[in-house]
C-alpha positions in Angstrom: 0.0 0.0 0.0 1.5 3.4 -0.9 0.5 6.9 -1.9 1.8 8.0 -5.3 0.6 11.6 -5.5 -1.2 14.1 -3.4 -3.0 17.3 -4.5 -4.2 19.9 -2.0 -6.4 22.9 -2.6 -7.4 25.3 0.3 -6.6 22.7 3.0 -5.8 24.4 6.3 -2.9 26.8 5.5 -2.1 25.2 2.1 -3.5 27.1 -0.9 -2.4 24.8 -3.7 0.2 22.0 -3.6 1.0 18.9 -5.7 3.4 16.2 -4.4 4.8 13.0 -5.9 6.1 10.5 -3.3 8.8 7.9 -2.9 7.3 4.4 -2.3 9.4 4.0 0.9 10.4 7.0 2.9 9.3 10.7 2.6 10.5 13.4 4.9 9.0 16.9 5.3 11.2 19.5 6.9 10.8 23.1 7.8 10.0 25.6 10.6 6.9 25.2 12.7 3.7 26.5 11.0 4.8 25.9 7.4 2.3 23.0 6.9 4.3 19.8 7.5 1.7 18.3 9.8 -1.1 19.5 7.5 0.2 17.4 4.7 0.2 14.3 7.0 -3.3 15.2 8.2 -4.5 15.4 4.5 -3.2 11.9 4.0 -5.0 10.7 7.1 -8.2 12.5 6.0 -8.2 10.5 2.8 -8.0 7.2 4.8 -10.5 8.0 7.6 -12.7 10.6 6.0 -11.9 13.2 8.7 -9.0 15.2 10.1 -6.9 13.6 12.9 -6.3 17.0 14.6 -9.6 18.9 14.0 -12.8 16.8 13.6 -14.8 20.0 12.7 -14.7 19.6 8.9 -15.4 23.3 8.1 -12.4 24.4 10.1 -10.1 22.6 7.8 -11.0 25.0 5.0 -8.3 27.6 4.5 -9.3 31.0 6.0 -11.1 33.2 3.5 -11.9 30.3 1.1 -15.2 28.5 0.5 -14.0 24.9 0.0 -11.1 22.4 0.2 -10.2 19.4 -2.0 -7.8 16.6 -1.2 -6.9 14.3 -4.1 -4.7 11.2 -3.6 -3.7 8.4 -5.9 -2.8 5.1 -4.1 -1.5 1.7 -5.2 -3.0 -1.2 -3.3 -2.3 -4.8 -4.3 -1.0 -3.5 -7.7 -4.3 -1.7 -8.3 -4.6 2.1 -8.6 -7.1 3.7 -6.3 -8.0 7.4 -6.6 -9.6 9.0 -3.6 -11.0 12.5 -3.4 -12.3 14.2 -0.3 -13.9 17.6 -0.7 -16.0 20.0 1.3 -17.8 23.2 0.4 -19.1 25.5 3.2 -22.8 24.8 4.0 -22.7 21.5 2.2 -22.0 17.9 3.2 -18.5 16.5 2.8 -18.1 14.0 -0.1 -15.6 11.2 -0.5 -15.1 9.6 -3.9 -13.4 6.4 -4.8 -12.5 6.2 -8.5 -15.1 8.8 -9.3 -17.9 7.2 -7.3 -19.3 9.0 -4.2 -19.8 6.8 -1.1 -23.2 6.8 0.5 -21.7 5.8 3.9 -18.3 6.4 5.4 -18.3 2.8 6.7 -18.0 1.7 3.1 -14.7 3.5 2.8 -13.0 2.6 6.1 -10.4 0.0 5.6 -9.6 0.8 2.0 -6.5 2.7 3.0 -4.9 1.1 6.0 -3.0 3.9 7.8 -1.5 4.6 11.2 -0.4 8.0 12.5 2.1 8.6 15.4 1.9 12.2 16.7 2.7 14.3 19.8 -1.1 14.8 20.1 -1.4 11.1 20.9 -0.7 12.1 24.5 -4.4 12.9 24.6 -4.9 9.1 25.0 -3.2 9.4 28.3 -4.3 12.8 29.7 -7.8 13.1 28.3 -11.0 11.2 29.4 -12.2 7.7 28.6 -14.0 8.8 25.4 -10.6 9.4 23.7 -9.4 5.9 24.5 -12.7 4.3 23.4 -12.4 6.1 20.1 -8.9 4.6 19.7 -10.3 1.1 20.2 -13.3 1.8 17.9 -11.2 3.2 15.1 -9.0 0.1 14.9 -11.9 -2.3 15.0 -13.9 -0.3 12.5 -11.2 -0.5 9.9 -11.4 -4.3 9.9 -15.1 -4.8 10.7 -17.6 -2.6 8.8 -20.6 -4.0 10.8 -18.9 -2.7 14.0 -19.1 0.9 13.1 -22.8 0.5 12.1 -23.5 -1.2 15.4 -21.8 1.6 17.3 -23.8 4.3 15.4 -27.0 2.5 16.1 -26.2 2.1 19.8 -25.4 5.8 20.2 -28.7 6.7 18.5 -30.7 4.5 20.9 -28.9 5.9 23.9 -29.6 9.4 22.7 -33.3 8.5 22.3 -33.4 7.0 25.7 -31.7 10.1 27.2 -34.3 12.3 25.4 -37.1 10.3 26.9 -35.6 10.5 30.5 -35.3 14.3 30.1 -38.9 14.4 28.8 -40.1 12.5 31.9 -38.3 14.9 34.2 -39.5 18.1 32.6 -43.1 16.9 32.5 -43.1 15.2 35.9 -44.3 11.9 34.4 -42.8 8.4 34.0 -43.7 5.5 31.7 -41.6 2.3 32.4 -43.0 0.4 29.4 -42.0 3.3 27.0 -38.5 3.3 28.4 -38.2 -0.5 28.2 -38.7 -0.2 24.4 -35.1 1.1 24.3 -33.6 -1.1 27.0 -33.7 -4.4 25.1 -32.0 -3.3 21.8 -29.5 -1.2 23.8 -28.6 -4.3 25.8 -28.2 -6.5 22.7 -26.1 -4.0 20.7 -24.1 -3.1 23.8 -23.2 -6.7 24.5 -22.2 -7.3 20.8 -19.9 -4.2 21.0 -18.5 -5.3 24.4 -17.7 -8.8 23.0 -15.9 -7.3 19.9 -13.9 -4.9 22.1 -12.9 -7.8 24.4 -11.8 -10.0 21.6 -9.8 -7.2 20.0 -7.9 -6.4 23.1 -7.2 -10.0 23.9 -5.3 -10.1 20.6 -4.0 -6.6 20.7 -2.4 -6.4 24.2 0.3 -9.0 23.7 1.4 -7.2 20.5 1.5 -3.9 22.3 3.6 -5.4 25.1 6.0 -7.0 22.6 6.6 -3.6 20.9 7.1 -1.8 24.2 9.7 -4.3 25.3 11.5 -3.9 21.9 11.6 0.0 22.2 12.7 0.1 25.8 14.9 -3.1 26.0 12.4 -4.5 28.5 13.4 -1.8 31.0 9.8 -1.2 32.2 6.7 -3.3 32.7 3.6 -1.8 31.2 -0.1 -2.9 31.4 -3.1 -2.2 29.2 -6.4 -3.2 30.8 -9.9 -3.1 29.5 -12.4 -1.7 32.0 -16.1 -2.3 31.5 -19.2 -2.6 33.7 -20.2 -5.6 31.7 -17.5 -7.7 33.3 -19.5 -7.5 36.6 -23.1 -7.6 35.4 -25.4 -8.1 32.4 -26.4 -5.0 30.5 -30.1 -5.5 31.3 -29.4 -5.7 35.0 -27.2 -2.6 34.8 -30.0 -0.6 33.2 -32.6 -2.0 35.7 -30.4 -1.4 38.8 -29.5 2.2 37.8 -33.0 3.3 36.7 -33.5 5.6 39.7 -30.1 7.2 39.1 -30.8 7.6 35.4 -34.1 9.3 36.1 -32.4 11.7 38.5 -29.5 12.5 36.1 -31.8 12.5 33.0 -29.3 10.4 31.0 -28.1 6.7 30.7 -25.3 6.4 33.3 -24.2 2.8 32.6 -23.2 0.9 29.5 -20.4 0.4 27.0 -20.3 4.1 26.4 -18.5 4.2 29.8 -15.8 1.7 28.9 -12.2 2.7 29.4 -8.6 1.5 29.0 -6.2 1.6 31.9 -2.6 2.6 31.1 -0.1 1.5 33.7 3.7 1.4 34.1 5.2 -0.9 36.8 1.7 -1.2 38.3 1.0 2.6 38.5 -1.1 4.9 36.3 1.3 6.2 33.6 -0.6 9.6 33.6 0.7 10.3 37.1 3.9 8.3 37.4 5.3 8.1 33.9 8.0 10.5 32.7 7.5 12.3 29.3 9.9 9.8 27.6 8.1 6.8 29.2 4.7 8.2 28.1 6.0 8.7 24.6 7.4 5.1 24.4 4.1 3.8 25.7 2.2 5.6 23.0 4.6 4.7 20.2 4.3 1.0 21.2 0.5 1.4 21.2 0.6 2.8 17.7 3.1 0.2 16.4 0.8 -2.5 17.8 -2.1 -0.9 15.9 0.1 -1.0 12.8 1.0 -4.7 13.2 -2.6 -5.7 14.1 -4.0 -4.0 10.9 -1.2 -5.5 8.8 -1.8 -9.0 10.0 -5.6 -8.8 9.8 -5.8 -7.1 6.5 -2.8 -8.6 4.8 -1.7 -5.2 3.6 1.2 -3.0 4.9 -0.4 0.2 6.2 1.0 3.6 5.5 2.8 5.0 8.5 2.8 8.7 9.4 5.5 9.9 11.9 4.6 13.5 13.0 7.5 15.1 14.9 8.1 11.9 17.0 11.9 12.2 17.2 11.9 15.4 19.3 11.7 13.8 22.8 13.0 10.3 22.1 16.6 9.4 23.0 19.0 8.1 20.4 18.6 4.5 21.6 14.8 4.5 21.0 15.2 6.3 17.7 17.6 3.5 16.6 15.1 0.9 17.6 12.5 2.4 15.2 15.1 2.8 12.5 16.0 -0.8 12.8 12.4 -1.7 12.2 12.5 0.3 9.0 15.7 -1.5 7.9 14.1 -4.9 8.5 11.2 -4.0 6.2 8.7 -4.1 9.0 7.0 -1.0 7.5 6.0 -0.1 4.0 5.7 3.6 3.0 6.6 6.1 5.7 6.0 9.8 6.0 8.1 11.8 8.6 7.9 15.5 9.7 10.7 17.3 11.6 11.9 20.8 12.2 15.6 19.7 12.0 16.6 19.0 8.4 20.0 17.5 9.2 18.6 15.2 11.9 15.8 14.0 9.5 18.2 13.3 6.6 20.6 11.5 8.9 17.8 9.3 10.4 16.4 8.5 6.9 19.8 7.8 5.4 20.5 5.3 8.2 17.4 3.2 7.0 19.2 2.4 3.7 15.9 2.8 1.9 15.0 5.0 -1.1 13.7 8.4 0.1 12.6 11.9 -0.8 13.0 15.1 1.3 10.5 17.9 0.9 11.5 21.3 2.2 8.4 23.3 3.1 
C-alpha cells in the first residue's frame, strides 16, 4: 500500500500543492507553522474521511476560502485507487473512490490502512475515557464494517433513551413500558460491541507489550487493561439497577459508552507516574501495535505517518525504530521534523529509497 501523488487545494494553510512521493520514505522538513503536519493530516483525511487533529470539517478549509479538496492516488495490491475528499461551506463533505461517491463512510473505512504517530497522541493518556474508546473503535472499524454501524445505532438508541428520560423529568411523568422499548435493543447491541472490544484487546495487548519491550529493551513493565461494567453484570441488570439514578441524572449512566482502557507502568497509572519519555514510548508502542494488528488482519502493509516523534526520544529509542524500517517491518513512511539535518541522517540510516520535501 502506498501513496503515489497528493494534491491539496485550500486545505488548512495550504493554498495549492501537488506532491509526488517515494514508495518507501518521505520526509517533510521546515519551521513550525509551514504546513508539514497539515500534509500528513490530509493523507490521514483520505484514509479516515476526517482530520486527525480537527474533527470539525469546516475548520479545515483555508481562511477566506469556501472549500477544500484533497486528491490522492494510491496503489494497493497492484491496483490504482483514486480517492478525493472535498467540502464546500454549507454542504455535506463528499468522499469519492475512483469517481464514485460513497453513501456511507463505513463503506470507505479499511480501503486505505494507515496509522499516525503524533505528539497529540498524549491525549490518549491525559484526556478522558472517550478518547481511549475512540482509539479502540477506530482500529476495530477498519477491519469490521458492521462494528461501526452497530456503534452508530447504539449511540442513537442511547440518545433517544436520554431524550425520553429528560422528557419525563421536565413533565413530571414516568412510563416504564415506554422506556423499556429502548432497553432491550441497547442491551443487545451493547453486548455485541463489548464482545468485539474484548476479543480485539485479547489479541492486541500481547502485540503492544512486545513492541514496548523492543523499544525500551524491557526496562519497564507496562499494562493495558480493558475496564467495562459488563464484566461484573449483564447490560439488562445494569439498566434496571440504575434506573432511579438515570431518572435523576436524565441520561443513561451505565453501558459500554462508559468503557475505558487503563494505562499503567510498573503497576501505577502512567498519567501520574510516567516521565515524558516513558509516556512517549508507551504511545509509540501502542501505535506500532495498531500498525501490526492491521497489517496481520488485512494482509496489507499500512502507510505510517510519523509526526515530529523524534523530538523527545533518546537516540537508543530512535535507533530501535530505524532498525524496524531497515528490517522492512514497515511499508511507505512519512516523517515530519523541524531539524533537516537530523531527519536526513535518520532517513539515510534506514538504507531505503527516500525523498526530502523542504516546506
